[in-house]
C-alpha positions as CSV (number, residue, x, y, z in Angstrom):
1,X,0.0,0.0,0.0
2,X,1.2,3.5,-0.8
3,X,2.8,5.5,2.0
4,X,2.3,8.7,0.1
5,X,0.0,11.2,1.7
6,X,-1.9,13.4,-0.8
7,X,-1.8,16.4,1.5
8,X,2.0,16.6,1.3
9,X,2.0,17.4,-2.5
10,X,3.6,14.9,-4.8
11,X,5.2,17.6,-7.0
12,X,6.9,19.2,-4.0
13,X,8.0,15.8,-2.8
14,X,9.7,15.1,-6.1
15,X,11.4,18.5,-6.0
16,X,12.7,17.8,-2.5
17,X,14.1,14.4,-3.4
18,X,15.5,15.4,-6.8
19,X,19.1,16.3,-5.6
20,X,19.6,12.8,-4.1
21,X,18.2,10.7,-7.0
22,X,20.3,8.5,-9.2
23,X,20.9,9.9,-12.7
24,X,18.2,7.8,-14.4
25,X,15.6,8.8,-11.8
26,X,16.7,12.4,-11.9
27,X,16.0,12.7,-15.6
28,X,12.7,11.1,-15.1
29,X,11.9,13.5,-12.2
30,X,12.8,16.5,-14.3
31,X,10.4,15.4,-17.0
32,X,7.6,14.9,-14.5
33,X,8.2,18.3,-13.0
34,X,8.3,20.0,-16.4
35,X,4.8,18.9,-17.2
36,X,3.1,16.8,-14.5
37,X,-0.3,17.0,-16.3
38,X,1.2,15.4,-19.5
39,X,2.9,12.7,-17.5
40,X,-0.4,11.9,-15.8
41,X,-1.8,11.0,-19.2
42,X,1.0,8.7,-20.2
43,X,1.2,5.0,-19.8
44,X,4.3,3.6,-18.1
45,X,5.6,2.4,-21.5
46,X,5.1,5.9,-23.1
47,X,6.9,7.6,-20.2
48,X,9.8,5.1,-20.4
49,X,10.2,5.8,-24.1
50,X,9.9,9.6,-23.5
51,X,12.7,9.5,-20.9
52,X,14.8,6.8,-22.4
53,X,14.7,4.7,-19.2
54,X,13.3,1.3,-18.4
55,X,9.9,0.6,-16.9
56,X,11.8,-0.8,-13.9
57,X,13.4,2.6,-13.3
58,X,9.9,4.2,-13.3
59,X,8.7,1.6,-10.8
60,X,11.7,2.2,-8.5
61,X,11.1,6.0,-8.8
62,X,7.5,5.5,-7.7
63,X,8.6,3.4,-4.7
64,X,11.2,6.0,-3.8
65,X,8.3,8.4,-3.5
66,X,6.5,6.0,-1.2
67,X,4.0,4.7,-3.8
68,X,3.1,1.1,-4.8
69,X,3.3,1.7,-8.5
70,X,2.9,4.0,-11.5
71,X,-0.9,4.0,-11.3
72,X,-0.7,5.7,-7.9
73,X,1.8,8.3,-9.3
74,X,-0.4,9.2,-12.2
75,X,-3.4,9.8,-10.0
76,X,-1.3,11.8,-7.5
77,X,0.1,14.0,-10.3
78,X,-3.4,14.5,-11.7
79,X,-4.7,15.6,-8.3
80,X,-1.7,17.8,-7.5
81,X,-1.5,19.6,-10.9
82,X,-5.2,20.1,-11.0
83,X,-5.1,20.5,-14.8
84,X,-4.9,17.5,-17.1
85,X,-7.6,18.6,-19.6
86,X,-10.4,16.4,-18.4
87,X,-8.2,13.4,-18.1
88,X,-8.5,12.8,-14.3
89,X,-10.1,9.8,-12.8
90,X,-12.9,11.9,-11.3
91,X,-13.5,13.8,-14.5
92,X,-14.0,10.7,-16.5
93,X,-15.7,8.3,-14.1
94,X,-15.9,9.6,-10.6
95,X,-14.5,7.7,-7.6
96,X,-17.6,5.8,-6.6
97,X,-21.4,5.4,-7.1
98,X,-24.0,6.7,-4.8
99,X,-27.5,5.5,-3.8
100,X,-28.9,8.3,-5.9
101,X,-27.3,7.4,-9.2
102,X,-29.5,5.9,-11.9
103,X,-28.6,2.5,-13.4
104,X,-27.1,4.1,-16.5
105,X,-24.7,6.1,-14.4
106,X,-23.8,3.1,-12.3
107,X,-23.1,1.1,-15.5
108,X,-21.0,3.9,-16.9
109,X,-19.0,4.2,-13.7
110,X,-18.3,0.5,-13.5
111,X,-17.4,0.2,-17.2
112,X,-15.0,3.1,-17.0
113,X,-13.4,1.9,-13.8
114,X,-12.9,-1.5,-15.1
115,X,-11.4,-0.3,-18.3
116,X,-9.0,2.0,-16.5
117,X,-7.9,-0.5,-13.9
118,X,-7.3,-3.3,-16.5
119,X,-5.2,-0.9,-18.6
120,X,-3.2,0.1,-15.6
121,X,-2.7,-3.5,-14.4
122,X,-1.3,-4.5,-17.8
123,X,0.8,-1.4,-18.2
124,X,2.5,-1.9,-14.8
125,X,2.9,-5.7,-15.2
126,X,6.5,-6.9,-15.0
127,X,6.5,-9.1,-18.0
128,X,9.9,-10.7,-17.1
129,X,8.3,-12.0,-13.9
130,X,5.3,-13.2,-15.9
131,X,7.7,-15.2,-18.1
132,X,9.4,-16.8,-15.1
133,X,6.1,-17.6,-13.4
134,X,4.7,-19.2,-16.6
135,X,7.7,-21.4,-17.0
136,X,7.4,-22.6,-13.4
137,X,3.7,-23.4,-13.9
138,X,4.1,-25.1,-17.3
139,X,6.6,-27.5,-15.8
140,X,4.9,-28.0,-12.4
141,X,4.2,-31.5,-11.2
142,X,1.2,-30.0,-9.4
143,X,-0.3,-26.5,-9.0
144,X,-2.2,-25.3,-5.9
145,X,-4.2,-22.1,-6.2
146,X,-5.4,-20.3,-3.1
147,X,-7.5,-17.2,-2.3
148,X,-9.9,-16.1,0.4
149,X,-12.7,-13.6,0.4
150,X,-13.0,-11.7,-2.9
151,X,-9.9,-13.4,-4.2
152,X,-11.4,-16.9,-3.9
153,X,-13.5,-16.4,-7.0
154,X,-10.4,-15.3,-9.0
155,X,-8.4,-18.3,-7.7
156,X,-11.2,-20.7,-8.7
157,X,-11.4,-19.2,-12.2
158,X,-7.6,-19.5,-12.7
159,X,-7.6,-23.1,-11.5
160,X,-10.3,-24.0,-14.0
161,X,-8.4,-22.5,-16.9
162,X,-5.2,-24.4,-15.9
163,X,-7.2,-27.7,-15.6
164,X,-8.8,-27.3,-19.0
165,X,-5.4,-27.1,-20.7
166,X,-4.0,-30.2,-18.9
167,X,-2.1,-28.6,-16.1
168,X,-2.7,-30.6,-12.9
169,X,-4.2,-27.9,-10.7
170,X,-6.2,-27.8,-7.4
171,X,-7.9,-24.8,-5.7
172,X,-8.6,-24.2,-2.1
173,X,-10.7,-21.5,-0.5
174,X,-10.8,-23.0,3.0
175,X,-7.7,-22.1,5.0
176,X,-7.4,-25.4,6.9
177,X,-7.7,-27.5,3.8
178,X,-5.2,-25.2,2.0
179,X,-2.7,-25.6,4.8
180,X,-3.1,-29.3,4.7
181,X,-2.5,-29.2,0.9
182,X,0.5,-27.0,1.4
183,X,2.0,-29.4,3.9
184,X,1.8,-32.1,1.3
185,X,3.5,-30.1,-1.4
186,X,7.0,-31.1,-2.5
187,X,9.7,-29.9,-4.9
188,X,8.2,-29.6,-8.4
189,X,4.9,-28.2,-7.0
190,X,3.9,-24.6,-7.4
191,X,1.6,-22.5,-5.2
192,X,-0.3,-19.5,-6.6
193,X,-1.5,-17.3,-3.8
194,X,-4.0,-14.6,-4.7
195,X,-4.5,-11.7,-2.2
196,X,-5.4,-8.1,-3.1
197,X,-3.9,-6.6,0.1
198,X,-1.1,-9.1,0.5
199,X,-1.7,-8.9,4.2
200,X,-4.2,-11.7,4.8
201,X,-2.7,-13.9,7.6
202,X,-4.0,-17.2,6.1
203,X,-2.3,-16.4,2.8
204,X,0.9,-15.4,4.4
205,X,1.0,-18.6,6.4
206,X,0.2,-20.7,3.4
207,X,3.1,-19.3,1.4
208,X,5.5,-19.9,4.2
209,X,4.2,-23.5,4.7
210,X,4.5,-24.3,0.9
211,X,8.0,-23.0,0.7
212,X,9.1,-24.9,3.8
213,X,8.4,-28.1,1.9
214,X,10.3,-27.1,-1.2
215,X,7.4,-25.8,-3.4
216,X,7.8,-22.8,-5.6
217,X,5.5,-19.9,-4.8
218,X,3.9,-17.1,-6.8
219,X,1.9,-14.2,-5.3
220,X,-0.7,-12.2,-7.2
221,X,-1.2,-9.0,-5.1
222,X,-1.7,-5.3,-5.3
223,X,1.2,-4.5,-3.0
224,X,4.7,-5.8,-3.8
225,X,5.9,-4.6,-0.4
226,X,3.3,-6.7,1.4
227,X,4.1,-9.8,3.6
228,X,2.6,-12.2,1.0
229,X,4.7,-10.7,-1.8
230,X,7.9,-10.7,0.3
231,X,7.4,-14.4,1.3
232,X,6.7,-15.6,-2.2
233,X,9.5,-16.4,-4.7
234,X,7.8,-14.4,-7.4
235,X,5.2,-11.6,-7.2
236,X,3.0,-10.1,-9.8
237,X,1.3,-6.7,-9.0
238,X,-2.3,-5.9,-10.0
239,X,-1.7,-2.1,-9.7
240,X,-5.1,-1.0,-8.3
241,X,-4.8,2.4,-6.7
242,X,-6.2,2.5,-3.2
243,X,-9.3,4.6,-3.3
244,X,-9.9,5.1,0.4
245,X,-12.6,2.4,0.9
246,X,-14.6,3.1,-2.3
247,X,-17.4,0.6,-2.7
248,X,-16.1,-0.2,-6.2
249,X,-12.6,-1.2,-5.0
250,X,-13.4,-4.8,-4.6
251,X,-14.8,-5.0,-8.1
252,X,-11.7,-3.3,-9.5
253,X,-9.4,-5.6,-7.6
254,X,-11.1,-8.7,-9.0
255,X,-10.8,-7.4,-12.6
256,X,-7.2,-6.4,-12.2
257,X,-6.5,-9.9,-10.8
258,X,-8.3,-11.5,-13.8
259,X,-6.3,-9.4,-16.3
260,X,-3.0,-10.4,-14.8
261,X,-3.9,-14.0,-14.5
262,X,-5.2,-14.1,-18.1
263,X,-1.9,-12.9,-19.3
264,X,-0.2,-15.6,-17.2
265,X,-2.6,-18.2,-18.5
266,X,-1.9,-17.5,-22.1
267,X,1.9,-17.6,-21.4
268,X,1.4,-21.0,-19.9
269,X,-0.7,-22.2,-22.8
270,X,2.0,-21.1,-25.2
271,X,4.6,-23.2,-23.3
272,X,2.4,-26.3,-23.4
273,X,1.0,-25.8,-26.9
274,X,0.6,-29.4,-28.0
275,X,-0.8,-30.4,-24.6
276,X,-3.1,-27.4,-24.5
277,X,-4.4,-28.1,-28.1
278,X,-5.1,-31.8,-27.3
279,X,-6.8,-31.0,-23.9
280,X,-9.1,-28.4,-25.4
281,X,-10.1,-30.7,-28.3
282,X,-10.8,-33.6,-25.9
283,X,-12.8,-31.4,-23.5
284,X,-14.8,-29.8,-26.3
285,X,-15.7,-33.2,-27.7
286,X,-16.7,-34.4,-24.2
287,X,-19.3,-31.6,-23.7
288,X,-20.5,-31.5,-27.3
289,X,-23.6,-33.7,-26.7
290,X,-24.8,-31.2,-24.1
291,X,-24.6,-28.2,-26.3
292,X,-27.8,-26.6,-27.8
293,X,-27.9,-27.1,-31.5
294,X,-29.0,-24.0,-33.4
295,X,-31.4,-23.8,-36.4
296,X,-28.5,-24.3,-38.9
297,X,-27.4,-27.4,-37.2
298,X,-24.3,-25.9,-35.6
299,X,-23.3,-26.2,-32.0
300,X,-23.7,-23.2,-29.8
301,X,-20.5,-22.0,-28.2
302,X,-18.0,-24.8,-28.7
303,X,-15.4,-23.1,-26.5
304,X,-15.4,-25.0,-23.2
305,X,-14.5,-21.8,-21.3
306,X,-18.1,-20.7,-21.8
307,X,-19.9,-23.9,-20.8
């Protein structure tokens, strides 16, 4: 979670830290200070190209400012500069919905929030870590996926995707069953722990238990500085800016998790292409008799993901 306090002024904070920054971060800071409103409109890739630095440098710059990622910096810059030509979060979508909003407004807010958070999650995703995680999962003897609360649904969906492409995967949403499963893990097994906050005790304990038995561990979390992320071997950030308890935050967290896990899923499928193709063909044929046949004699929705 970000330690930055909006009242302190992000632009002033950057100015204060500028003299002590490494050269790469200093050039980045100078560009930000030159036009904070323009930077607030850029994706992390666009800013990296503009400054001639890596996305990793930008991420380190954000953490030096006490933030958990580039999404938080963009929002802070938009708020602090007060002028980004209608490009602020509030100007486009607001920060929440109220009991007085009509259903069209609610739908627009949710749509815009989801679009924004998915774009940010992908823009801030460390693709090198995705590659490493995908390689571990593709070669795993067994995969265990775990999540509690809102993350349980995400964990279940990811396990189903893996299972359908022939990856031996189990999912737990009960902490006691998960700990039992973790205790039985060995070298060659991989745990995927899903936790938005990264501070859920059950998830922390599960990661530690799995590692103690030689299993590899991957965390999917919004906070790379959290206990879950620190205990896991690899961590992928979902990059959802904390919105002070907004009632839509849980929705956004789920969609960010899904976006990150979908990228990971495709990377695994690429590494197990022949197995994936065969598994999908077999599964599709197995459920074909239960599909509704349309008027033209075709089968409705042959993709097993939509059964």
